[in-house]
C-alpha positions as CSV (number, residue, x, y, z in Angstrom):
1,M,-2.7,-9.1,-13.1
2,S,-3.7,-12.5,-12.0
3,E,-3.8,-13.7,-8.4
4,K,-0.8,-15.8,-9.1
5,D,1.2,-12.7,-10.1
6,L,0.8,-11.0,-6.7
7,K,4.0,-10.5,-4.9
8,L,4.8,-9.9,-1.2
9,T,5.6,-6.3,-0.3
10,D,8.1,-5.0,2.2
11,L,5.3,-4.7,4.7
12,D,4.4,-8.4,4.2
13,Y,8.0,-9.4,4.8
14,A,8.3,-7.2,7.9
15,T,5.1,-8.3,9.5
16,G,4.7,-11.8,8.0
17,D,4.7,-15.1,9.6
18,H,5.2,-18.4,7.7
19,H,2.6,-20.1,9.8
20,L,0.0,-17.6,8.5
21,Q,1.1,-18.3,4.9
22,M,0.7,-22.1,5.6
23,M,-2.8,-21.5,6.9
24,K,-3.6,-19.4,3.8
25,A,-2.4,-22.3,1.6
26,A,-4.7,-24.7,3.4
27,L,-7.9,-22.5,3.0
28,P,-9.1,-24.0,-0.3
29,Y,-9.2,-27.5,1.3
30,L,-11.7,-26.4,4.1
31,D,-15.4,-26.1,4.0
32,I,-16.8,-22.6,3.6
33,R,-17.6,-22.1,7.3
34,R,-14.1,-23.0,8.3
35,Q,-12.6,-20.9,5.4
36,R,-14.5,-17.9,6.7
37,S,-13.4,-18.4,10.3
38,L,-9.8,-19.1,9.5
39,S,-9.6,-16.2,7.0
40,M,-10.8,-13.8,9.8
41,F,-8.3,-15.3,12.2
42,I,-5.5,-14.9,9.7
43,R,-6.4,-11.2,8.9
44,A,-6.7,-10.4,12.7
45,R,-3.2,-11.9,13.3
46,E,-1.8,-10.0,10.4
47,M,-3.2,-6.8,11.8
48,M,-1.8,-7.6,15.2
49,H,1.6,-8.2,13.7
50,T,1.4,-4.9,11.8
51,M,0.5,-3.0,15.0
52,E,3.4,-4.7,16.9
53,F,5.8,-3.8,14.1
54,F,5.0,-0.1,14.2
55,R,4.9,0.0,18.0
56,E,8.4,-1.6,18.1
57,N,9.8,0.5,15.2
58,D,9.0,4.1,15.8
59,D,10.5,5.1,12.4
60,G,8.3,2.5,10.7
61,M,9.5,0.9,7.5
62,M,9.8,4.1,5.5
63,S,13.6,4.2,6.3
64,V,13.9,0.7,4.8
65,C,12.3,1.9,1.5
66,S,14.6,4.8,1.1
67,L,18.0,3.3,1.8
68,E,19.3,3.7,-1.8
69,S,17.9,7.2,-2.3
70,P,18.2,9.9,0.4
71,N,15.2,11.8,-1.0
72,P,12.6,9.4,-2.4
73,S,10.4,10.9,-5.0
74,V,6.9,10.4,-6.4
75,E,8.6,8.6,-9.3
76,D,10.2,6.2,-6.8
77,M,6.9,5.5,-5.2
78,L,5.2,5.0,-8.6
79,S,7.9,2.5,-9.6
80,A,7.4,0.6,-6.3
81,V,3.6,0.5,-6.8
82,R,3.5,-0.4,-10.5
83,P,4.2,-4.1,-10.2
84,Y,1.0,-4.5,-8.2
85,A,-1.2,-2.6,-10.6
86,N,-3.4,-4.1,-13.3
87,K,-2.8,-3.2,-17.0
88,A,-5.0,-0.1,-17.0
89,E,-3.5,1.2,-13.7
90,Q,0.0,0.5,-15.1
91,D,-0.9,2.6,-18.1
92,T,-2.0,5.4,-15.8
93,I,1.2,5.1,-13.7
94,D,3.3,5.2,-16.9
95,M,1.4,8.3,-18.0
96,I,2.0,10.1,-14.7
97,S,5.7,9.0,-14.7
98,R,6.1,10.5,-18.2
99,F,4.4,13.6,-17.2
100,L,6.6,14.0,-14.1
101,A,9.7,13.4,-16.2
102,S,8.7,16.0,-18.7
103,R,8.0,18.5,-15.9
104,R,11.3,17.8,-14.2
105,G,13.0,18.6,-17.5
106,R,11.3,21.9,-17.8
107,S,11.5,23.2,-14.2
108,G,13.2,22.6,-11.0
109,S,9.9,22.3,-9.1
110,G,8.2,19.0,-8.6
111,L,4.5,18.1,-9.0
112,T,2.3,19.1,-6.1
113,P,0.0,16.5,-4.6
114,E,-3.0,18.5,-5.9
115,Q,-1.6,18.4,-9.4
116,L,-1.0,14.7,-9.2
117,F,-4.5,14.1,-7.9
118,S,-6.1,16.2,-10.6
119,I,-4.7,14.0,-13.4
120,L,-5.9,10.7,-11.8
121,P,-9.0,9.1,-13.3
122,P,-12.1,9.6,-11.1
123,D,-12.2,6.0,-9.8
124,M,-8.6,6.3,-8.6
125,Q,-9.4,9.7,-7.0
126,A,-12.2,8.0,-5.1
127,Q,-9.9,5.2,-3.9
128,Y,-7.3,7.8,-2.8
129,E,-9.9,9.8,-0.9
130,T,-11.1,6.6,0.8
131,L,-7.6,5.6,1.7
132,Q,-7.0,9.1,3.2
133,L,-10.1,8.8,5.4
134,V,-8.9,5.4,6.6
135,M,-5.4,6.7,7.4
136,Q,-6.9,9.8,9.2
137,S,-9.1,7.5,11.4
138,F,-5.9,5.8,12.7
139,A,-4.0,9.0,13.3
140,P,-3.7,10.3,16.8
141,G,-7.0,11.9,17.7
142,G,-8.7,10.1,14.8
143,S,-12.1,8.2,15.2
144,A,-10.3,4.8,15.5
145,H,-9.1,6.0,18.9
146,G,-12.5,6.9,20.2
147,T,-12.6,10.5,19.2
148,T,-14.0,12.3,16.2
């Protein structure tokens, strides 16, 4: 997937600001020192907008994602993630989706997170574990709040 193919997500729309998008568009026209400074400013503002969004919306945005389906599934999540993946990742997502569909046809039970994790390639497992650590650090009592 090329940089031009990247699409905004629901989180981008919920926390976005057209002024920040304008600043991003101006970045290539600045010298490297100003690009660095403005990029850091933009990311800091995006983080602040995200924190404000979740502070003001206790239910977060998960309810927005699940309006059509009362019980979103792993398949729903994979379908939402797939457009942002590169070709190899899309192939992996397609493989997992086919696997889930075949299991659903054979039994009423779904795939456990451990089973899903076990069929991911090692590099995706490492990315998932890193993401889990980041998320845990922001959880109440996590290290991002001054406790370990």
